[in-house]
Z-matrix of the N, CA and C atoms (Angstrom, degrees):
N
C 1 1.453
C 2 1.522 1 109.74
N 3 1.303 2 115.73 1 142.28
C 4 1.450 3 121.07 2 177.67
C 5 1.526 4 108.42 3 -136.92
N 6 1.328 5 115.93 4 136.79
C 7 1.466 6 118.42 5 174.95
C 8 1.522 7 110.06 6 -150.10
N 9 1.309 8 113.95 7 154.82
C 10 1.461 9 120.04 8 -179.84
C 11 1.525 10 109.72 9 -85.94
N 12 1.335 11 114.63 10 146.21
C 13 1.460 12 122.11 11 -178.29
C 14 1.527 13 107.91 12 -123.02
N 15 1.326 14 116.45 13 136.76
C 16 1.462 15 121.07 14 174.62
C 17 1.525 16 108.91 15 -126.38
N 18 1.328 17 115.47 16 130.93
C 19 1.454 18 121.29 17 176.13
C 20 1.523 19 107.90 18 -118.09
N 21 1.328 20 115.88 19 120.76
C 22 1.463 21 120.69 20 -177.58
C 23 1.526 22 110.03 21 -88.09
N 24 1.327 23 116.23 22 134.06
C 25 1.464 24 122.60 23 176.36
C 26 1.526 25 107.87 24 -125.06
N 27 1.327 26 117.62 25 165.85
C 28 1.468 27 119.72 26 177.40
C 29 1.530 28 112.88 27 -60.81
N 30 1.331 29 117.07 28 -18.95
C 31 1.466 30 120.63 29 -176.02
C 32 1.529 31 112.36 30 -103.65
N 33 1.331 32 116.92 31 2.66
C 34 1.452 33 119.56 32 -178.37
C 35 1.519 34 110.95 33 134.63
N 36 1.306 35 115.82 34 -177.62
C 37 1.467 36 120.78 35 -175.76
C 38 1.524 37 111.73 36 -97.84
N 39 1.331 38 114.25 37 145.00
C 40 1.460 39 121.92 38 173.02
C 41 1.527 40 107.59 39 -108.54
N 42 1.307 41 115.89 40 139.62
C 43 1.457 42 120.13 41 -174.68
C 44 1.525 43 110.78 42 -119.46
N 45 1.316 44 114.79 43 149.44
C 46 1.451 45 119.51 44 178.64
C 47 1.508 46 111.02 45 -159.07
N 48 1.320 47 114.42 46 179.49
C 49 1.453 48 120.41 47 179.97
C 50 1.520 49 109.68 48 -136.83
N 51 1.317 50 115.31 49 132.07
C 52 1.460 51 122.56 50 175.82
C 53 1.527 52 109.10 51 -100.75
N 54 1.318 53 115.91 52 125.58
C 55 1.466 54 121.78 53 174.04
C 56 1.514 55 108.00 54 -115.39
N 57 1.321 56 115.43 55 121.13
C 58 1.458 57 121.05 56 -170.57
C 59 1.529 58 109.88 57 -125.50
N 60 1.329 59 117.51 58 101.63
C 61 1.465 60 119.25 59 175.31
C 62 1.535 61 110.58 60 -74.14
N 63 1.311 62 116.81 61 171.59
C 64 1.462 63 120.28 62 176.15
C 65 1.524 64 109.91 63 -66.76
N 66 1.322 65 116.54 64 133.73
C 67 1.468 66 122.59 65 176.14
C 68 1.533 67 113.16 66 49.79
N 69 1.323 68 118.15 67 57.73
C 70 1.470 69 120.07 68 -178.60
C 71 1.525 70 111.32 69 -66.37
N 72 1.328 71 115.05 70 147.96
C 73 1.468 72 120.09 71 179.82
C 74 1.525 73 111.60 72 -85.62
N 75 1.321 74 117.15 73 -14.12
C 76 1.457 75 121.01 74 179.85
C 77 1.513 76 109.88 75 179.62
N 78 1.325 77 115.20 76 174.60
C 79 1.465 78 122.37 77 -179.49
C 80 1.521 79 109.04 78 -118.98
N 81 1.324 80 115.77 79 126.23
C 82 1.459 81 121.20 80 177.47
C 83 1.525 82 108.51 81 -108.38
N 84 1.317 83 115.65 82 118.22
C 85 1.461 84 120.85 83 174.49
C 86 1.525 85 107.67 84 -84.37
N 87 1.336 86 115.97 85 115.46
C 88 1.464 87 121.37 86 176.48
C 89 1.524 88 106.29 87 -92.42
N 90 1.314 89 116.00 88 104.06
C 91 1.459 90 121.58 89 -172.64
C 92 1.518 91 110.12 90 -97.68
N 93 1.312 92 116.06 91 120.55
C 94 1.456 93 123.32 92 -179.37
C 95 1.522 94 109.39 93 -129.45
N 96 1.328 95 116.95 94 149.71
C 97 1.459 96 119.42 95 171.58
C 98 1.527 97 108.94 96 -62.38
N 99 1.319 98 115.78 97 -42.03
C 100 1.463 99 122.30 98 173.86
C 101 1.519 100 107.13 99 -153.11
N 102 1.319 101 116.57 100 159.96
C 103 1.463 102 120.40 101 -173.39
C 104 1.526 103 111.07 102 -62.18
N 105 1.326 104 114.82 103 142.54
C 106 1.454 105 121.53 104 178.56
C 107 1.527 106 109.16 105 -121.75
N 108 1.316 107 115.63 106 158.40
C 109 1.461 108 121.05 107 -175.86
C 110 1.523 109 112.21 108 -60.41
N 111 1.340 110 116.11 109 -31.25
C 112 1.464 111 119.09 110 -176.05
C 113 1.521 112 114.19 111 -80.96
N 114 1.340 113 117.79 112 -3.15
C 115 1.465 114 120.12 113 -178.29
C 116 1.525 115 112.25 114 -57.45
N 117 1.324 116 117.52 115 -40.59
C 118 1.464 117 120.71 116 -178.21
C 119 1.524 118 110.82 117 -64.03
N 120 1.334 119 116.42 118 -40.54
C 121 1.467 120 120.06 119 179.16
C 122 1.525 121 111.14 120 -67.25
N 123 1.323 122 116.11 121 -38.37
C 124 1.469 123 120.31 122 178.19
C 125 1.527 124 110.00 123 -63.93
N 126 1.335 125 116.86 124 -46.64
C 127 1.464 126 121.05 125 178.00
C 128 1.518 127 111.07 126 -59.33
N 129 1.334 128 116.56 127 -40.05
C 130 1.464 129 121.04 128 -179.98
C 131 1.519 130 111.29 129 -64.14
N 132 1.325 131 116.26 130 -40.86
C 133 1.472 132 119.70 131 177.86
C 134 1.516 133 110.79 132 -62.47
N 135 1.329 134 116.94 133 -46.25
C 136 1.466 135 119.66 134 179.12
C 137 1.531 136 111.07 135 -62.82
N 138 1.333 137 116.53 136 -36.98
C 139 1.471 138 120.27 137 177.94
C 140 1.523 139 111.01 138 -62.56
N 141 1.340 140 116.77 139 -35.28
C 142 1.465 141 120.68 140 177.58
C 143 1.524 142 111.77 141 -60.99
N 144 1.321 143 115.95 142 -25.83
C 145 1.470 144 121.43 143 178.96
C 146 1.536 145 111.36 144 -94.33
N 147 1.335 146 117.02 145 5.78
C 148 1.456 147 121.20 146 177.20
C 149 1.510 148 115.19 147 83.90
N 150 1.329 149 116.83 148 19.77
C 151 1.465 150 121.08 149 -176.95
C 152 1.524 151 111.70 150 -103.09
N 153 1.321 152 116.24 151 140.52
C 154 1.459 153 121.19 152 168.47
C 155 1.517 154 108.55 153 -77.76
N 156 1.339 155 116.65 154 152.38
C 157 1.461 156 120.25 155 178.15
C 158 1.516 157 110.34 156 -131.77
N 159 1.330 158 114.49 157 143.08
C 160 1.463 159 121.84 158 170.73
C 161 1.518 160 106.14 159 -122.36
N 162 1.324 161 116.47 160 103.92
C 163 1.463 162 122.03 161 -179.36
C 164 1.523 163 108.23 162 -93.07
N 165 1.331 164 116.09 163 110.17
C 166 1.467 165 120.76 164 -173.70
C 167 1.514 166 111.45 165 -124.80
N 168 1.332 167 115.31 166 138.83
C 169 1.461 168 120.75 167 172.03
C 170 1.529 169 108.68 168 -85.63
N 171 1.326 170 115.73 169 148.41
C 172 1.457 171 120.82 170 -177.67
C 173 1.524 172 113.28 171 -107.11
N 174 1.325 173 116.83 172 -5.53
C 175 1.456 174 121.50 173 178.00
C 176 1.523 175 109.60 174 -121.41
N 177 1.323 176 116.25 175 144.62
C 178 1.457 177 120.32 176 176.25
C 179 1.527 178 109.82 177 -75.04
N 180 1.318 179 115.86 178 167.97
C 181 1.465 180 120.52 179 -179.64
C 182 1.529 181 111.32 180 -59.34
N 183 1.331 182 116.86 181 -34.55
C 184 1.461 183 120.12 182 179.25
C 185 1.525 184 111.22 183 -72.46
N 186 1.326 185 116.73 184 -42.11
C 187 1.469 186 120.62 185 -177.04
C 188 1.520 187 112.52 186 -65.49
N 189 1.316 188 116.64 187 -31.17
C 190 1.460 189 120.90 188 -179.34
C 191 1.534 190 111.21 189 -60.98
N 192 1.324 191 117.01 190 -24.62
C 193 1.463 192 120.73 191 -178.22
C 194 1.531 193 112.72 192 -67.85
N 195 1.331 194 117.08 193 -19.91
C 196 1.464 195 120.21 194 -178.62
C 197 1.523 196 109.89 195 -90.95
N 198 1.334 197 118.00 196 123.82
C 199 1.462 198 120.86 197 -173.08
C 200 1.526 199 114.38 198 -62.82
N 201 1.331 200 117.41 199 -25.80
C 202 1.461 201 119.57 200 -178.16
C 203 1.529 202 112.90 201 -96.16
N 204 1.322 203 117.36 202 6.11
C 205 1.471 204 120.30 203 -176.38
C 206 1.523 205 112.25 204 -60.91
N 207 1.333 206 117.04 205 -33.06
C 208 1.469 207 119.72 206 -178.37
C 209 1.527 208 111.80 207 -73.99
N 210 1.339 209 117.12 208 -9.19
C 211 1.469 210 120.37 209 179.40
C 212 1.526 211 112.31 210 -91.48
N 213 1.330 212 117.07 211 -2.74
C 214 1.462 213 121.11 212 -177.81
C 215 1.530 214 109.01 213 -84.56
N 216 1.328 215 115.60 214 82.13
C 217 1.464 216 120.71 215 -174.60
C 218 1.531 217 112.44 216 -61.40
N 219 1.348 218 119.78 217 -42.99
C 220 1.470 219 118.75 218 178.43
C 221 1.529 220 113.07 219 -58.74
N 222 1.340 221 117.33 220 -42.27
C 223 1.466 222 119.37 221 -179.56
C 224 1.527 223 110.82 222 -67.01
N 225 1.323 224 117.14 223 -46.26
C 226 1.467 225 120.30 224 179.47
C 227 1.528 226 110.59 225 -60.78
N 228 1.329 227 115.74 226 -38.29
C 229 1.465 228 120.10 227 179.45
C 230 1.522 229 111.19 228 -62.82
N 231 1.332 230 116.35 229 -47.95
C 232 1.462 231 119.81 230 -178.52
C 233 1.521 232 111.06 231 -63.34
N 234 1.329 233 117.32 232 -39.13
C 235 1.456 234 120.14 233 178.13
C 236 1.524 235 110.50 234 -62.32
N 237 1.317 236 115.66 235 -43.00
C 238 1.463 237 119.25 236 -178.71
C 239 1.527 238 110.87 237 -67.28
N 240 1.321 239 117.14 238 -38.85
C 241 1.467 240 120.70 239 175.71
C 242 1.530 241 110.18 240 -60.74
N 243 1.325 242 116.69 241 -43.02
C 244 1.466 243 120.36 242 178.20
C 245 1.534 244 110.87 243 -60.80
N 246 1.320 245 116.44 244 -38.48
C 247 1.472 246 120.53 245 178.90
C 248 1.529 247 110.53 246 -68.14
N 249 1.321 248 116.73 247 -43.34
C 250 1.465 249 120.26 248 178.22
C 251 1.530 250 110.29 249 -60.09
N 252 1.329 251 116.14 250 -44.60
C 253 1.462 252 119.93 251 179.63
C 254 1.529 253 110.94 252 -64.02
N 255 1.323 254 116.61 253 -37.36
C 256 1.457 255 120.99 254 179.21
C 257 1.531 256 111.34 255 -61.69
N 258 1.322 257 117.26 256 -37.47
C 259 1.474 258 119.48 257 -178.93
C 260 1.523 259 111.75 258 -63.29
N 261 1.328 260 117.07 259 -26.83
C 262 1.469 261 120.47 260 -178.31
C 263 1.519 262 111.46 261 -81.16
N 264 1.344 263 117.15 262 -5.07
C 265 1.466 264 121.62 263 179.33
C 266 1.522 265 111.71 264 -113.93
N 267 1.310 266 116.66 265 8.28
C 268 1.462 267 121.72 266 -177.49
C 269 1.525 268 108.59 267 -110.59
N 270 1.325 269 115.98 268 125.80
C 271 1.464 270 120.19 269 -174.87
C 272 1.516 271 114.85 270 -58.58
N 273 1.329 272 117.82 271 -29.09
C 274 1.457 273 120.60 272 -179.57
C 275 1.527 274 112.53 273 -79.25
N 276 1.333 275 116.88 274 -19.68
C 277 1.469 276 119.97 275 -172.31
C 278 1.521 277 115.05 276 -118.42
N 279 1.332 278 117.46 277 -21.34
C 280 1.461 279 120.46 278 -163.52
C 281 1.523 280 114.74 279 -62.15
N 282 1.332 281 117.85 280 -26.48
C 283 1.458 282 120.07 281 -176.91
C 284 1.527 283 113.62 282 -94.03
N 285 1.323 284 117.06 283 -5.33
C 286 1.467 285 119.83 284 -173.26
C 287 1.528 286 111.45 285 -85.21
N 288 1.339 287 117.18 286 136.46
C 289 1.468 288 119.55 287 171.58
C 290 1.529 289 109.38 288 -57.23
N 291 1.329 290 116.37 289 146.06
C 292 1.456 291 121.46 290 -166.41
C 293 1.525 292 111.16 291 -119.04
N 294 1.342 293 115.77 292 139.42
C 295 1.462 294 121.82 293 173.42
C 296 1.520 295 108.50 294 -139.92
N 297 1.331 296 116.17 295 162.87
C 298 1.469 297 121.69 296 179.34
C 299 1.521 298 109.25 297 -121.66
N 300 1.336 299 115.88 298 130.60
C 301 1.457 300 121.90 299 171.71
C 302 1.520 301 107.92 300 -120.21
N 303 1.317 302 116.30 301 130.92
C 304 1.456 303 119.31 302 -179.05
C 305 1.512 304 110.04 303 -150.19
N 306 1.310 305 115.51 304 177.36
C 307 1.458 306 119.40 305 -179.52
C 308 1.517 307 110.07 306 -150.34
N 309 1.317 308 115.23 307 157.15
C 310 1.459 309 121.94 308 172.93
C 311 1.505 310 114.57 309 58.31
N 312 1.338 311 115.71 310 -129.51
C 313 1.462 312 121.96 311 -171.26
C 314 1.521 313 114.48 312 -64.29
N 315 1.327 314 117.88 313 -19.88
C 316 1.467 315 119.97 314 -176.88
C 317 1.536 316 111.79 315 -83.96
N 318 1.320 317 118.02 316 -10.12
C 319 1.467 318 120.71 317 -176.85
C 320 1.528 319 113.68 318 -55.26
N 321 1.343 320 120.40 319 -46.79
C 322 1.472 321 118.96 320 178.95
C 323 1.527 322 112.50 321 -61.07
N 324 1.332 323 116.83 322 -38.09
C 325 1.462 324 120.33 323 179.70
C 326 1.527 325 110.88 324 -66.92
N 327 1.329 326 116.67 325 -36.51
C 328 1.467 327 119.98 326 178.70
C 329 1.521 328 110.79 327 -63.00
N 330 1.320 329 116.26 328 -39.77
C 331 1.471 330 120.12 329 179.41
C 332 1.530 331 110.41 330 -68.34
N 333 1.319 332 116.65 331 -42.89
C 334 1.469 333 119.00 332 178.10
C 335 1.526 334 111.30 333 -62.50
N 336 1.330 335 116.20 334 -43.87
C 337 1.461 336 119.33 335 -178.78
C 338 1.526 337 111.02 336 -64.52
N 339 1.321 338 116.76 337 -41.26
C 340 1.470 339 120.51 338 178.80
C 341 1.524 340 110.93 339 -65.10
N 342 1.337 341 116.50 340 -36.34
C 343 1.467 342 119.87 341 178.94
C 344 1.525 343 110.65 342 -67.10
N 345 1.338 344 116.84 343 -35.84
C 346 1.463 345 120.40 344 -178.78
C 347 1.530 346 112.60 345 -82.83
N 348 1.314 347 117.15 346 -16.25
C 349 1.468 348 121.27 347 178.05
C 350 1.525 349 108.82 348 -123.31
N 351 1.338 350 114.38 349 51.69
C 352 1.467 351 119.56 350 -173.27
C 353 1.524 352 113.16 351 -65.52
N 354 1.325 353 117.69 352 -22.08
C 355 1.467 354 119.55 353 178.19
C 356 1.527 355 111.70 354 -79.81
N 357 1.327 356 117.33 355 -15.76
C 358 1.464 357 121.51 356 -177.35
C 359 1.521 358 113.07 357 -98.06
N 360 1.327 359 116.38 358 -45.93
C 361 1.463 360 120.90 359 -168.32
C 362 1.517 361 110.67 360 -87.66
N 363 1.346 362 115.63 361 119.02
C 364 1.461 363 121.10 362 -177.79
C 365 1.533 364 112.94 363 -83.07
N 366 1.346 365 117.15 364 -29.09
C 367 1.458 366 120.48 365 -177.38
C 368 1.523 367 109.62 366 -164.50
N 369 1.344 368 115.26 367 158.30
C 370 1.463 369 122.26 368 178.77
C 371 1.525 370 107.99 369 -133.91
N 372 1.341 371 116.20 370 140.23
C 373 1.463 372 121.42 371 171.77
C 374 1.519 373 108.30 372 -133.13
N 375 1.326 374 116.12 373 130.96
C 376 1.460 375 122.13 374 -179.54
C 377 1.522 376 108.88 375 -120.57
N 378 1.324 377 115.63 376 127.55
C 379 1.465 378 121.32 377 173.73
C 380 1.516 379 107.29 378 -94.17
N 381 1.310 380 116.48 379 97.44
C 382 1.453 381 121.12 380 -176.13
C 383 1.512 382 111.45 381 75.58
N 384 1.322 383 115.38 382 -173.78
C 385 1.460 384 120.30 383 179.05
C 386 1.520 385 112.32 384 103.18
N 387 1.312 386 114.99 385 153.91
C 388 1.462 387 122.00 386 -179.75
C 389 1.525 388 108.09 387 -95.02
N 390 1.325 389 115.79 388 87.28
C 391 1.462 390 119.20 389 -171.41
C 392 1.519 391 112.59 390 -67.49
N 393 1.328 392 118.24 391 -20.99
C 394 1.465 393 119.35 392 179.75
C 395 1.524 394 111.72 393 -68.44
N 396 1.351 395 116.82 394 -17.88
C 397 1.466 396 120.01 395 177.79
C 398 1.533 397 111.56 396 -69.22
N 399 1.316 398 117.72 397 -9.10
C 400 1.470 399 120.03 398 174.07
C 401 1.517 400 110.53 399 -65.09
N 402 1.331 401 117.05 400 -25.54
C 403 1.456 402 121.45 401 179.47
C 404 1.518 403 112.54 402 95.98
N 405 1.312 404 115.26 403 152.39
C 406 1.464 405 121.12 404 -175.13
C 407 1.528 406 112.26 405 -60.18
N 408 1.332 407 117.06 406 -39.82
C 409 1.463 408 119.71 407 -176.86
C 410 1.520 409 111.58 408 -62.23
N 411 1.342 410 116.70 409 -46.83
C 412 1.463 411 120.06 410 -179.68
C 413 1.526 412 111.26 411 -65.99
N 414 1.322 413 116.66 412 -40.53
C 415 1.468 414 119.79 413 179.39
C 416 1.525 415 110.63 414 -64.59
N 417 1.338 416 116.24 415 -39.40
C 418 1.469 417 120.55 416 177.66
C 419 1.529 418 111.33 417 -63.05
N 420 1.344 419 116.12 418 -38.33
C 421 1.468 420 120.94 419 -174.05
C 422 1.520 421 113.59 420 -85.76
N 423 1.339 422 117.34 421 -12.07
C 424 1.457 423 119.95 422 -174.97
C 425 1.520 424 111.32 423 -63.76
N 426 1.324 425 115.72 424 122.12
C 427 1.467 426 122.21 425 177.73
C 428 1.525 427 110.59 426 -101.04
N 429 1.325 428 116.64 427 -36.60
C 430 1.468 429 121.01 428 -176.75
C 431 1.524 430 110.52 429 -62.52
N 432 1.321 431 118.17 430 134.09
C 433 1.463 432 121.10 431 176.22
C 434 1.525 433 110.75 432 -58.02
N 435 1.333 434 116.17 433 134.75
C 436 1.463 435 122.40 434 -173.27
C 437 1.522 436 110.42 435 -115.99
N 438 1.332 437 115.87 436 128.17
C 439 1.456 438 122.32 437 173.77
C 440 1.524 439 108.29 438 -115.94
N 441 1.335 440 116.28 439 125.77
C 442 1.455 441 121.54 440 175.74
C 443 1.523 442 108.50 441 -109.88
N 444 1.326 443 115.89 442 120.23
C 445 1.461 444 122.49 443 -179.95
C 446 1.519 445 108.55 444 -105.04
N 447 1.334 446 116.41 445 121.93
C 448 1.453 447 120.45 446 -174.86
C 449 1.522 448 111.22 447 -126.52
N 450 1.327 449 114.97 448 145.10
C 451 1.459 450 119.47 449 168.93
C 452 1.530 451 107.85 450 -66.72
N 453 1.325 452 116.55 451 150.82
C 454 1.469 453 119.44 452 -174.88
C 455 1.526 454 112.79 453 -62.17
N 456 1.336 455 117.52 454 -26.79
C 457 1.466 456 120.37 455 -178.03
C 458 1.529 457 113.05 456 -97.27
N 459 1.328 458 117.88 457 10.55
C 460 1.468 459 121.29 458 -178.45
C 461 1.533 460 109.70 459 -84.80
N 462 1.324 461 115.39 460 77.49
C 463 1.463 462 120.03 461 -176.85
C 464 1.522 463 111.70 462 -68.33
N 465 1.326 464 116.88 463 -34.59
C 466 1.469 465 120.67 464 -179.91
C 467 1.529 466 110.06 465 -66.00
N 468 1.341 467 116.25 466 -42.50
C 469 1.455 468 120.23 467 177.56
C 470 1.517 469 112.34 468 -63.29
N 471 1.330 470 116.18 469 -39.32
C 472 1.476 471 120.10 470 178.58
C 473 1.521 472 110.84 471 -63.91
N 474 1.332 473 116.34 472 -42.03
C 475 1.469 474 119.61 473 179.01
C 476 1.521 475 111.05 474 -65.32
N 477 1.336 476 116.88 475 -39.36
C 478 1.462 477 120.41 476 178.19
C 479 1.530 478 110.23 477 -62.60
N 480 1.329 479 116.56 478 -39.48
C 481 1.465 480 120.43 479 178.48
C 482 1.529 481 110.64 480 -64.69
N 483 1.318 482 116.08 481 -43.02
C 484 1.466 483 119.08 482 179.05
C 485 1.526 484 111.07 483 -61.20
N 486 1.334 485 116.41 484 -40.31
C 487 1.474 486 118.90 485 178.44
C 488 1.528 487 111.08 486 -66.28
N 489 1.328 488 116.49 487 -33.93
C 490 1.465 489 120.50 488 -177.04
C 491 1.524 490 112.72 489 -75.40
N 492 1.327 491 117.56 490 -28.39
C 493 1.471 492 120.11 491 -171.20
C 494 1.525 493 113.05 492 -61.52
N 495 1.326 494 117.02 493 -29.05
C 496 1.472 495 117.94 494 -178.96
C 497 1.526 496 111.51 495 -68.01
N 498 1.343 497 116.80 496 -16.60
C 499 1.461 498 120.46 497 179.72
C 500 1.528 499 112.62 498 -104.59
N 501 1.315 500 117.40 499 -14.27
C 502 1.465 501 120.27 500 -176.33
C 503 1.525 502 110.14 501 -83.67
N 504 1.339 503 115.18 502 108.13
C 505 1.451 504 119.30 503 -179.72
C 506 1.515 505 113.45 504 -91.27
N 507 1.325 506 116.10 505 -19.62
C 508 1.461 507 120.16 506 -177.69
C 509 1.522 508 112.35 507 -89.67
N 510 1.320 509 114.98 508 -169.39
C 511 1.456 510 121.27 509 178.82
C 512 1.523 511 109.56 510 -69.05
N 513 1.323 512 116.43 511 129.27
C 514 1.465 513 119.68 512 177.78
C 515 1.526 514 109.27 513 -153.09
N 516 1.330 515 115.06 514 152.54
C 517 1.457 516 120.40 515 -179.34
C 518 1.519 517 109.16 516 -152.35
N 519 1.330 518 114.75 517 150.27
C 520 1.454 519 121.08 518 172.28
C 521 1.520 520 107.69 519 -118.18
N 522 1.324 521 115.94 520 136.67
C 523 1.460 522 120.32 521 179.13
C 524 1.521 523 108.87 522 -132.93
N 525 1.326 524 115.34 523 132.30
C 526 1.458 525 120.68 524 177.82
C 527 1.518 526 109.19 525 -87.93
N 528 1.313 527 115.58 526 137.30
C 529 1.461 528 121.03 527 -177.00
C 530 1.522 529 110.57 528 -85.83
N 531 1.309 530 115.61 529 130.51
C 532 1.456 531 120.22 530 171.40
C 533 1.532 532 108.58 531 -73.16
N 534 1.318 533 117.12 532 159.70
C 535 1.465 534 121.08 533 178.67
C 536 1.527 535 109.42 534 -59.82
N 537 1.329 536 115.57 535 126.29
C 538 1.456 537 120.47 536 179.33
C 539 1.515 538 114.93 537 83.32
N 540 1.320 539 117.83 538 -1.32
C 541 1.468 540 120.71 539 -178.89
C 542 1.529 541 110.16 540 -75.65
N 543 1.314 542 116.30 541 139.40
C 544 1.465 543 122.09 542 -176.08
C 545 1.526 544 109.53 543 -88.29
N 546 1.338 545 118.26 544 112.26
C 547 1.465 546 119.39 545 -179.82
C 548 1.524 547 112.52 546 -62.35
N 549 1.330 548 117.68 547 -31.85
C 550 1.465 549 119.78 548 -179.08
C 551 1.527 550 111.33 549 -65.87
N 552 1.336 551 117.29 550 -35.66
C 553 1.466 552 120.05 551 179.05
C 554 1.529 553 110.44 552 -66.74
N 555 1.329 554 116.95 553 -40.36
C 556 1.465 555 120.13 554 177.62
C 557 1.526 556 110.35 555 -66.83
N 558 1.333 557 116.25 556 -39.91
C 559 1.460 558 120.00 557 178.19
C 560 1.527 559 110.81 558 -64.55
N 561 1.333 560 117.10 559 -39.95
C 562 1.462 561 120.72 560 -179.86
C 563 1.525 562 110.90 561 -61.06
N 564 1.318 563 116.63 562 -42.77
C 565 1.471 564 120.48 563 177.93
C 566 1.525 565 110.70 564 -61.90
N 567 1.324 566 116.26 565 -41.00
C 568 1.473 567 122.20 566 176.97
C 569 1.529 568 110.34 567 -60.62
N 570 1.338 569 116.19 568 -46.83
C 571 1.456 570 120.30 569 -177.91
C 572 1.526 571 111.37 570 -64.79
N 573 1.331 572 116.93 571 -45.50
C 574 1.460 573 120.03 572 -178.51
C 575 1.513 574 111.94 573 -59.52
N 576 1.323 575 115.57 574 -32.13
C 577 1.461 576 119.06 575 178.51
C 578 1.514 577 113.33 576 -70.87
N 579 1.343 578 116.20 577 -16.57
C 580 1.469 579 119.56 578 -177.04
C 581 1.534 580 113.69 579 -115.67
N 582 1.323 581 118.15 580 -10.84
C 583 1.464 582 120.28 581 179.27
C 584 1.528 583 111.44 582 -65.40
N 585 1.316 584 116.80 583 -35.59
C 586 1.458 585 120.12 584 -173.97
C 587 1.513 586 112.75 585 -84.57
N 588 1.346 587 115.69 586 -11.07
C 589 1.455 588 119.21 587 -176.32
C 590 1.514 589 113.72 588 -76.69
């Protein structure tokens, strides 16, 4: 089953798509500042592992026009929290174990949202991103196991991870991607290992 989701905010509407296979083992929120071409492929990979996906944008059509909008970590965090809360009120999603998959600029917001919704989020996986921008408080409070997937030449991402590790008290790992390796498949394996816990 597939259906479109709309979340209304004071600044405009956020749009997304829910893909629900038969008997899903969990729900993965694919959090993006705005939809990207690869979202469909990512959802398909997660579906291969038996996971439902909710691919949601975190910025309105107007906000996307501003080049620094993706740097507004507090706003992205609140939007993601609103989306997480919405899943618990939707009959198709409310009972499913929850994880967050994100990439790039949304990574700090994903960590903050998971830290603030520690009873909901079972695991987080970030493809790139400066996770230390989540801030020491969020990193200290993060309970959900965190996987950071980095390209081998992403030196900035590696340094951000090193800075974050002194604050990460929970389970966390960094994995370098081989050429052609699918980050969504690695994230799915990570999530499946934590959905049942």
